[in-house]
mmCIF file of the C-alpha atoms, coordinates in Angstrom:
data_MODEL
# 
_entry.id   MODEL 
# 
loop_
_atom_site.group_PDB 
_atom_site.id 
_atom_site.type_symbol 
_atom_site.label_atom_id 
_atom_site.label_alt_id 
_atom_site.label_comp_id 
_atom_site.label_asym_id 
_atom_site.label_entity_id 
_atom_site.label_seq_id 
_atom_site.pdbx_PDB_ins_code 
_atom_site.Cartn_x 
_atom_site.Cartn_y 
_atom_site.Cartn_z 
_atom_site.occupancy 
_atom_site.B_iso_or_equiv 
_atom_site.pdbx_formal_charge 
_atom_site.auth_seq_id 
_atom_site.auth_comp_id 
_atom_site.auth_asym_id 
_atom_site.auth_atom_id 
_atom_site.pdbx_PDB_model_num 
ATOM 1  C CA . UNK A 1 1  ? -223.511 -60.318 -36.130 1.00 0.00 ? 1  UNK A CA 1 
ATOM 2  C CA . UNK A 1 2  ? -224.967 -58.294 -33.625 1.00 0.00 ? 2  UNK A CA 1 
ATOM 3  C CA . UNK A 1 3  ? -224.126 -54.837 -34.933 1.00 0.00 ? 3  UNK A CA 1 
ATOM 4  C CA . UNK A 1 4  ? -226.475 -55.704 -38.055 1.00 0.00 ? 4  UNK A CA 1 
ATOM 5  C CA . UNK A 1 5  ? -229.955 -54.207 -37.325 1.00 0.00 ? 5  UNK A CA 1 
ATOM 6  C CA . UNK A 1 6  ? -232.726 -57.017 -37.711 1.00 0.00 ? 6  UNK A CA 1 
ATOM 7  C CA . UNK A 1 7  ? -233.398 -54.688 -40.921 1.00 0.00 ? 7  UNK A CA 1 
ATOM 8  C CA . UNK A 1 8  ? -229.762 -55.479 -42.623 1.00 0.00 ? 8  UNK A CA 1 
ATOM 9  C CA . UNK A 1 9  ? -228.821 -52.067 -42.544 1.00 0.00 ? 9  UNK A CA 1 
ATOM 10 C CA . UNK A 1 10 ? -225.405 -51.252 -40.740 1.00 0.00 ? 10 UNK A CA 1 
ATOM 11 C CA . UNK A 1 11 ? -225.711 -48.661 -38.175 1.00 0.00 ? 11 UNK A CA 1 
ATOM 12 C CA . UNK A 1 12 ? -221.844 -47.707 -38.007 1.00 0.00 ? 12 UNK A CA 1 
ATOM 13 C CA . UNK A 1 13 ? -222.370 -47.267 -42.000 1.00 0.00 ? 13 UNK A CA 1 
ATOM 14 C CA . UNK A 1 14 ? -225.438 -45.514 -42.016 1.00 0.00 ? 14 UNK A CA 1 
ATOM 15 C CA . UNK A 1 15 ? -223.600 -43.041 -39.835 1.00 0.00 ? 15 UNK A CA 1 
ATOM 16 C CA . UNK A 1 16 ? -220.823 -42.452 -42.087 1.00 0.00 ? 16 UNK A CA 1 
ATOM 17 C CA . UNK A 1 17 ? -222.703 -41.701 -45.139 1.00 0.00 ? 17 UNK A CA 1 
ATOM 18 C CA . UNK A 1 18 ? -225.050 -39.284 -43.243 1.00 0.00 ? 18 UNK A CA 1 
ATOM 19 C CA . UNK A 1 19 ? -221.807 -37.533 -42.244 1.00 0.00 ? 19 UNK A CA 1 
ATOM 20 C CA . UNK A 1 20 ? -220.177 -37.397 -46.184 1.00 0.00 ? 20 UNK A CA 1 
ATOM 21 C CA . UNK A 1 21 ? -224.112 -36.042 -47.024 1.00 0.00 ? 21 UNK A CA 1 
ATOM 22 C CA . UNK A 1 22 ? -223.861 -33.362 -43.854 1.00 0.00 ? 22 UNK A CA 1 
ATOM 23 C CA . UNK A 1 23 ? -219.975 -32.807 -44.989 1.00 0.00 ? 23 UNK A CA 1 
ATOM 24 C CA . UNK A 1 24 ? -220.863 -32.152 -48.738 1.00 0.00 ? 24 UNK A CA 1 
ATOM 25 C CA . UNK A 1 25 ? -223.849 -30.088 -47.649 1.00 0.00 ? 25 UNK A CA 1 
ATOM 26 C CA . UNK A 1 26 ? -221.503 -27.812 -45.462 1.00 0.00 ? 26 UNK A CA 1 
ATOM 27 C CA . UNK A 1 27 ? -219.137 -27.889 -48.190 1.00 0.00 ? 27 UNK A CA 1 
ATOM 28 C CA . UNK A 1 28 ? -221.758 -26.935 -50.736 1.00 0.00 ? 28 UNK A CA 1 
ATOM 29 C CA . UNK A 1 29 ? -222.979 -24.090 -48.353 1.00 0.00 ? 29 UNK A CA 1 
ATOM 30 C CA . UNK A 1 30 ? -219.613 -22.759 -47.324 1.00 0.00 ? 30 UNK A CA 1 
ATOM 31 C CA . UNK A 1 31 ? -218.026 -22.531 -51.240 1.00 0.00 ? 31 UNK A CA 1 
ATOM 32 C CA . UNK A 1 32 ? -220.102 -19.812 -52.137 1.00 0.00 ? 32 UNK A CA 1 
ATOM 33 C CA . UNK A 1 33 ? -218.639 -17.503 -49.044 1.00 0.00 ? 33 UNK A CA 1 
ATOM 34 C CA . UNK A 1 34 ? -214.871 -18.406 -49.552 1.00 0.00 ? 34 UNK A CA 1 
ATOM 35 C CA . UNK A 1 35 ? -214.796 -17.591 -53.603 1.00 0.00 ? 35 UNK A CA 1 
ATOM 36 C CA . UNK A 1 36 ? -216.538 -14.575 -52.516 1.00 0.00 ? 36 UNK A CA 1 
ATOM 37 C CA . UNK A 1 37 ? -213.812 -13.716 -49.793 1.00 0.00 ? 37 UNK A CA 1 
ATOM 38 C CA . UNK A 1 38 ? -211.307 -14.727 -52.486 1.00 0.00 ? 38 UNK A CA 1 
ATOM 39 C CA . UNK A 1 39 ? -212.558 -12.344 -54.971 1.00 0.00 ? 39 UNK A CA 1 
ATOM 40 C CA . UNK A 1 40 ? -212.629 -9.167  -52.410 1.00 0.00 ? 40 UNK A CA 1 
ATOM 41 C CA . UNK A 1 41 ? -209.044 -10.620 -51.695 1.00 0.00 ? 41 UNK A CA 1 
ATOM 42 C CA . UNK A 1 42 ? -207.514 -10.124 -54.759 1.00 0.00 ? 42 UNK A CA 1 
ATOM 43 C CA . UNK A 1 43 ? -209.687 -6.859  -55.845 1.00 0.00 ? 43 UNK A CA 1 
ATOM 44 C CA . UNK A 1 44 ? -208.247 -5.280  -52.818 1.00 0.00 ? 44 UNK A CA 1 
ATOM 45 C CA . UNK A 1 45 ? -205.134 -6.636  -53.387 1.00 0.00 ? 45 UNK A CA 1 
ATOM 46 C CA . UNK A 1 46 ? -205.156 -5.169  -57.182 1.00 0.00 ? 46 UNK A CA 1 
ATOM 47 C CA . UNK A 1 47 ? -205.911 -1.933  -55.954 1.00 0.00 ? 47 UNK A CA 1 
ATOM 48 C CA . UNK A 1 48 ? -202.841 -2.449  -53.470 1.00 0.00 ? 48 UNK A CA 1 
ATOM 49 C CA . UNK A 1 49 ? -205.164 -1.976  -50.404 1.00 0.00 ? 49 UNK A CA 1 
ATOM 50 C CA . UNK A 1 50 ? -204.006 -5.007  -48.852 1.00 0.00 ? 50 UNK A CA 1 
ATOM 51 C CA . UNK A 1 51 ? -200.730 -7.255  -49.292 1.00 0.00 ? 51 UNK A CA 1 
ATOM 52 C CA . UNK A 1 52 ? -201.157 -9.904  -51.583 1.00 0.00 ? 52 UNK A CA 1 
ATOM 53 C CA . UNK A 1 53 ? -198.457 -12.096 -49.836 1.00 0.00 ? 53 UNK A CA 1 
ATOM 54 C CA . UNK A 1 54 ? -196.217 -14.621 -50.733 1.00 0.00 ? 54 UNK A CA 1 
ATOM 55 C CA . UNK A 1 55 ? -198.565 -17.169 -51.610 1.00 0.00 ? 55 UNK A CA 1 
ATOM 56 C CA . UNK A 1 56 ? -198.584 -18.790 -54.844 1.00 0.00 ? 56 UNK A CA 1 
ATOM 57 C CA . UNK A 1 57 ? -201.387 -16.960 -57.156 1.00 0.00 ? 57 UNK A CA 1 
ATOM 58 C CA . UNK A 1 58 ? -204.154 -19.460 -57.871 1.00 0.00 ? 58 UNK A CA 1 
ATOM 59 C CA . UNK A 1 59 ? -206.713 -18.532 -59.865 1.00 0.00 ? 59 UNK A CA 1 
ATOM 60 C CA . UNK A 1 60 ? -209.795 -17.634 -57.341 1.00 0.00 ? 60 UNK A CA 1 
ATOM 61 C CA . UNK A 1 61 ? -212.056 -21.217 -57.508 1.00 0.00 ? 61 UNK A CA 1 
ATOM 62 C CA . UNK A 1 62 ? -208.721 -23.133 -57.100 1.00 0.00 ? 62 UNK A CA 1 
ATOM 63 C CA . UNK A 1 63 ? -208.097 -20.905 -53.774 1.00 0.00 ? 63 UNK A CA 1 
ATOM 64 C CA . UNK A 1 64 ? -211.931 -21.095 -52.893 1.00 0.00 ? 64 UNK A CA 1 
ATOM 65 C CA . UNK A 1 65 ? -212.038 -24.646 -53.010 1.00 0.00 ? 65 UNK A CA 1 
ATOM 66 C CA . UNK A 1 66 ? -208.763 -24.948 -50.987 1.00 0.00 ? 66 UNK A CA 1 
ATOM 67 C CA . UNK A 1 67 ? -209.763 -22.878 -48.648 1.00 0.00 ? 67 UNK A CA 1 
ATOM 68 C CA . UNK A 1 68 ? -213.442 -24.394 -48.194 1.00 0.00 ? 68 UNK A CA 1 
ATOM 69 C CA . UNK A 1 69 ? -211.877 -27.958 -48.090 1.00 0.00 ? 69 UNK A CA 1 
ATOM 70 C CA . UNK A 1 70 ? -209.220 -27.352 -45.286 1.00 0.00 ? 70 UNK A CA 1 
ATOM 71 C CA . UNK A 1 71 ? -211.377 -25.274 -42.833 1.00 0.00 ? 71 UNK A CA 1 
ATOM 72 C CA . UNK A 1 72 ? -214.408 -27.526 -43.205 1.00 0.00 ? 72 UNK A CA 1 
ATOM 73 C CA . UNK A 1 73 ? -213.396 -30.757 -41.792 1.00 0.00 ? 73 UNK A CA 1 
ATOM 74 C CA . UNK A 1 74 ? -212.658 -28.971 -38.206 1.00 0.00 ? 74 UNK A CA 1 
ATOM 75 C CA . UNK A 1 75 ? -216.313 -28.917 -37.771 1.00 0.00 ? 75 UNK A CA 1 
ATOM 76 C CA . UNK A 1 76 ? -216.020 -33.044 -37.572 1.00 0.00 ? 76 UNK A CA 1 
ATOM 77 C CA . UNK A 1 77 ? -213.690 -33.220 -35.024 1.00 0.00 ? 77 UNK A CA 1 
# 
């Protein structure tokens, strides 16, 4: 029980909770940026200014969520 502090908290658990809060905060901050980027990308593709690509079409909200979820974990390595 050497890892338990005198006040009964677990330092590993506290650090993990802090990292989870930080991850959620970064996701909440980054999501609007990815959403705006997806909207601009779709608008440019609609007008033929960029190639839409062979990827399956999702709605912009799902695409922004997927982009956020795929990029943010690299900040925690």
